[in-house]
N, C-alpha and C positions, 0 to 999 in steps of 0.2 A: 322481860316481852313486853310492846306496846301496842292499844290499839287505838285510834282514833276516828272521829268521824268529822265532816263537814260539809258546808252546803254555800253556793255560791249563786247567790240573786243575778237577776237577767240584767240589772243595771249596774253589778260590781266595776266592770271595765267599758263598757260602751254606753251609749245612749239608747236611752229607753224606747221601745218603737209599739206599735200598738199590739203586735203579737208577743212580744217580750214581758210587757206588763201585765198581761193574763197567765204568764207562764209561772207554774211551780220554779221554786230553785232546783238547780242541779244539786246531787250528793255525791259525795266522794269519801273513802274510808282509806286508811293507812295501818297495815300491819308490820310489825317489825321483830324479829328475835335475834340477840345476838349474844355475846359474852367478851369478858374482859381477864385479860391475864397480866400479874405485875411479876415478873422475874429479876432473877438477878441483884438481889436485895433493895429491889426499887430502881434499878438501872435502867431497865427497859419494862415499856407496857403496851401491851397489843389491845386491839379491840377490833372484834369483827362482827358484823350484822349482816343478816338477809331482810329484803325489805318487799313489799307489794305497795303500790299508790294505784287506787283506781276508781275512776269515777264511774257509777252507776246507771245513769240517766243523764248524758250528756244532751243539751238541746241540738235537734237535727230540723230543719226547715223543710218543707214539702208544700209548693205553692200551688200544686194541682190540687188539693186539699182545703176545702172552704171551712177552715176553722180559724177562730180568733186566738190563737196561740201557736207556740213552737211545739213540734213533736220531743219527748223526752224520751228518745228512743236508741240513744247512741250509747256506745261503751269504748272506754279506753282503759288501759292499765300499763305499768312500768313496774317492770320485776329487776331487782338489783342485789348487788351484793356490795359491802365497804371493807375495806380494811386499813386500819391506822396502826402506825408505832411511834413511838415516842421514847426517847431515852439517851442516856448519857454513853458515848464513847469514851469518853476519856475525862476528868473531873472538869475540864475545859471547854469539852466539846460536846454540844447537844444537839440533836438532830429529831425532825417530824416530819413524818410522810404520811400521805392517804391517798388512796385510790377508791374510786367507785367504779362498778361496771354496771351500767343500764340496759335493757332491752323494754323499747316502748312499743305499744302498738295500739291501733284502734281495731276492738274486736265486734264490734256493732254500728253500723252505720244505715240510716234511710234515708230515704227524698232526697232533696240536692245534694245531700252529703254521702251518697250510696258508692260514689268511686274514692272514697277513704278507706273504704274497708282493706284492713291488712297493713296499712301505710302506719309511719312512725309518725305521733303525733307532732306537731310544731314546738319547737324550742328545746329538744330532749335529746341529747348529746348521748352517745354509746360510753363515755366514761368522762370522768374529770380525775383529776388529777395532782398531787401538790407537793412540795419537798420545802421545807427550811431547816436552817442549820446557822449556829451560833458558835462562835469561839472567843473564850477570851485570851487578850492578848497582855501585855506585860502593864503595868501603872495603872489598871483598872479599865483598860480600854477593849472595847467589845465589836469583832465585825460578825456580819451575818449575812444571808443573801440567800435566794430561793427561785421556784418558780411556780405559777398555777398554770395548768393546761385544762382545754376543754374541746372534745370533739367535735366533729362538725354537727349545726343542729338544721332543720328543716325550717322554711320560712312560710311553708303552707301544709296543710294535712293530706295532700295529693303527691307531697315529695318531690316537686318540680324546680323548688327554688331552695338553694342553703346558703346557711354563712360559714367558712371554712373555719376548721381547727386551728387555735393559736395556742402560743404559750408565752406567758409575760412573765418576765423577770424581776425581782425586786431587791436592794438592796438595803443596809444597815451599818454606820458606824455610831459607837454609843461610848460615853464616859462615865462612870459609875462611880459614885461617891455614897456614903452611909446617910445623909442628908439631903442628896438630891443627886440625877441624872440628866443627861443633855444627850438628845440622840437626833442623828441625821438621816433621813429615810430617802432613800429615791424609789419612788413607784413607778413600775412601767423604763426599768432602766435603759431598754432597747429602742423605745419609743414605738413601741410596735401597734400597728391598726388592729382593733378585735373589734367585738360586738359583744357589751354585755347581756343584751337581751334581744331576742328575734320574735317578732308578733307578723300577724298578717297583715302585709302593706308597709310596716315599717320596723327599723330595727332603733336600739339604743346605744351608740356609739360607746366604747370603751374609754377610760380617761386617757390620756396623752402624758407624757412622762411629766411626774411631777416631781418637787423635791422640797422635804418638809424639815423645821428644825423646832425642836420643842425641850423644854426642860419641865422636869417634874421634881416637887419640894415632896419629901419624906418629914412626918413629923410623928 
């Protein structure tokens, strides 16, 4: 079980205005409970966790109230479950898979943000998933591949604009020796268009296809 708290000052991501300068930090808390199982003499590892991430006093703005600070009257939460599996199908074939299902909602909103009540908060997908697998071939060669998938995310807190879901594939070819390893990675194999982050008024585009050649020496 894990429990943590944090706070976000008004100027963390945006320029500081007069109202923000006089507004105390927002507060967040995260609660997680889970378990892990190791099966088949270590050939399979399973992990699952239930979590809640909650912002307890989100900044809301009410221009009809003549105060020199924002209202810390909003709340939002994200409930979810994570499931991970890692293991060896054979002595040469390894697999890692993970999925997270999330339910996000704005649970309290006042002032200018009152129309966001009950909506899904910005940049919160309903799921994320990933799969990665490698297989050892002859003469110290290894190949691998997998994907990362993210569900749709809204670009505002009224759920009127959205970034579409995406699936990005990656691939690997590696040559391993006891003293060194050479890897050739292809990131975003099919050159998918996607967004890493979705924010109010802008997005962060995902990386296009990239090829990496790296060498690692072992001492």
